[in-house]
C-alpha positions as CSV (number, residue, x, y, z in Angstrom):
1,M,75.8,-55.8,151.5
2,A,77.9,-53.4,153.5
3,D,81.6,-54.2,154.1
4,P,81.8,-55.4,157.7
5,I,85.5,-54.4,157.9
6,A,84.7,-50.9,156.8
7,A,81.9,-50.7,159.4
8,T,84.3,-51.9,162.1
9,A,86.8,-49.3,161.0
10,R,84.2,-46.5,161.2
11,I,83.2,-47.8,164.7
12,D,86.9,-47.8,165.8
13,R,87.4,-44.2,164.5
14,A,84.2,-43.1,166.4
15,I,85.5,-44.7,169.6
16,A,88.8,-43.0,169.2
17,R,87.1,-39.6,168.7
18,I,85.0,-40.3,171.9
19,E,88.0,-41.3,173.8
20,R,89.8,-38.1,172.7
21,A,86.8,-36.0,173.7
22,V,86.7,-37.7,177.1
23,A,90.4,-37.0,177.7
24,T,90.0,-33.4,176.7
25,H,87.0,-33.0,179.0
26,Q,89.0,-34.6,181.9
27,Q,91.9,-32.2,181.3
28,R,89.6,-29.2,181.3
29,H,87.9,-30.5,184.5
30,D,91.2,-31.0,186.2
31,A,92.3,-27.4,185.2
32,I,89.1,-25.9,186.6
33,A,89.3,-28.0,189.8
34,K,92.9,-26.7,190.3
35,R,91.9,-23.1,189.8
36,H,88.9,-23.6,192.1
37,A,91.1,-24.9,194.8
38,T,93.5,-22.0,194.4
39,L,90.7,-19.5,194.6
40,R,89.2,-21.2,197.7
41,A,92.6,-20.9,199.4
42,Q,92.9,-17.2,198.4
43,I,89.4,-16.5,199.6
44,A,90.2,-18.2,202.9
45,D,93.3,-16.1,203.3
46,A,91.3,-12.9,202.5
47,V,88.6,-13.8,205.0
48,E,91.3,-14.5,207.7
49,A,92.9,-11.1,207.0
50,L,89.6,-9.4,207.3
51,D,88.9,-11.2,210.6
52,D,92.3,-9.9,211.8
53,V,91.5,-6.4,210.8
54,I,88.0,-6.5,212.5
55,A,89.6,-8.0,215.7
56,R,92.2,-5.2,215.8
57,E,89.5,-2.6,215.3
58,E,87.4,-4.0,218.1
59,R,90.4,-3.9,220.5
60,D,91.0,-0.2,219.7
């Protein structure tokens, strides 16, 4: 019969690997979300600048 203590240890190690994978995934997600927010802000600034240029051109 299999050793239940060894089986429990294998399950514990598997859970630890899954938890590390989840933490890594969350860190990557957070980094991507931060970059996305930065890019959105930069795009908004660029669109505003283009709108200003277009408005000036229409006045001239």
